[in-house]
C-alpha angles and dihedrals in degrees: 000000000000114000120255113262095246091049092056096053122111115267090246091058092045089053090052090051091053090048090062095053108108100188129068089212092055092048092050091049091053093048092048091050099044124048088187094057089045091056091050090047092056091057094058106015095135092056094044094047091047090051091047091051091054092052093058092070144048107261092245092049099052092088092052090050090051090053091049095053093042096049091047089060095050117090099191131085123245138234118233094258092051092054090047092049093048091050093050093047092053092089099043101031105164093217095061105037088065122091091251127034123201109281094234091056092045090053091049091049092050092051093046090045091057091053092043092053090054092053094044091053093045093047090049093049095047094044093053092047091053092046092051090051089049091052093052094046094049098037094242118169104237129186099219093185091062094033093057096039118122117284118265120237090252093051091049090046093053092051093045091050093051093050091047091051091046089053091050091048093052090049090055090048094057100040112121120251123236104210092192095062112080098197096054120100128228117245095263094053092044088061093046092050090051095051094044093081094055128089120245092257091052091052087049089056090056089047089054089056090049091052092047092053092047091052090051091048092049089059090051092050091049090051091050091052093051090047093049095045096049114107095244092053101045091128089064090065092061091043092053090047090056092046093050100036092150092074142005107271094205103044124103089241089057092069090081090052089049089062090051088054091048088056086057092050093050090059088064089077138233096293093058093040092054090054089049093049093049095048125095122251095265092051091046092052091051092047092050094047093049092052101047097137112114120211121225097225121066134199089224091058090055092048089048091053089050088058092238101197123228141182114204101196147027090261085086089073097078101156143283115355137148091322090070094060113115093236092059112115138182093198099106139028096233099077130071113285121242093243092053094050093048094049104041108039092205096305138080106266099198138350122261114274125212094222123072095245120184112265147088096333091060091074099031097248094179094059103055130092123245089250092058094042089056089053090055091063095230094111091058094043112136 
């Protein structure tokens, strides 16, 4: 039988083809289907994996992703200067500006990139749904064609950056404390030291991710309650009571404790949370019951200490501000976003609240471009 066209190509061309593959799943499928491509892959796997890892992220987010995967692999706590140094090196990390990164790091970046892409897509989908509902309830004139258009590179980069920083923050919150070392920081202060180098709007981006995760967890908890209270699952009620013997799972007062427990779940990281979100209700109930320990430190407390600003209503959009200046641009992720400038007017509108109240964070106002914000109708609100 004549060989398939791709199989008969020169190894150099086959390498170029693999360099343009942007998904680890797609690359694996090609290697499983073609022994020839697999042989070529083995000759330059470090280069191909390094290239694949880079393509998972916005160019300006790669450093933040490197920090997230590196910190997650470190068991020790950090002194203030170490956290500051790691944060500064995230943009110019010597291991990732080179043509070829270490293969172990490339593999970790590819795995994290797959999880990150799932969360970016889910965050995008949920935010647009909430924004569409908001438009209908308030009678806003929305341009759905623009509103639902594909994300720009800058919008994707902002969301990726926020998730990477959230992952780094949660790693700092769960690192063990060495009481014998004077210079090391406790978990709470490690988180504060990490957030101290970010602008207010960048902390607000992380707070948006926190609120999104809490909303997703609320839905899971509601599903577990319905599952446990149904007649055919009455035994689950007693089982949950034994697992959470410190409070009544089903009382109205328990809702506050539920949020404490959600703080605990968020420290498990994006990989575990994705598995939880993709499980069915029975699997979710078992997962929650088996992880009933509640940590003392919370991500929300650290964000609260950092004075993460928030605006809980469209009244924050009061008219033209800094975002209308001619030098305003949406061309990179390093500047202030349009939504932030419109809603904050150079001051902190409101303090961070522990509960996921309905408002601007629901639809990720600080991530979107000016073009998309105009399509939402909030900029022309009377």
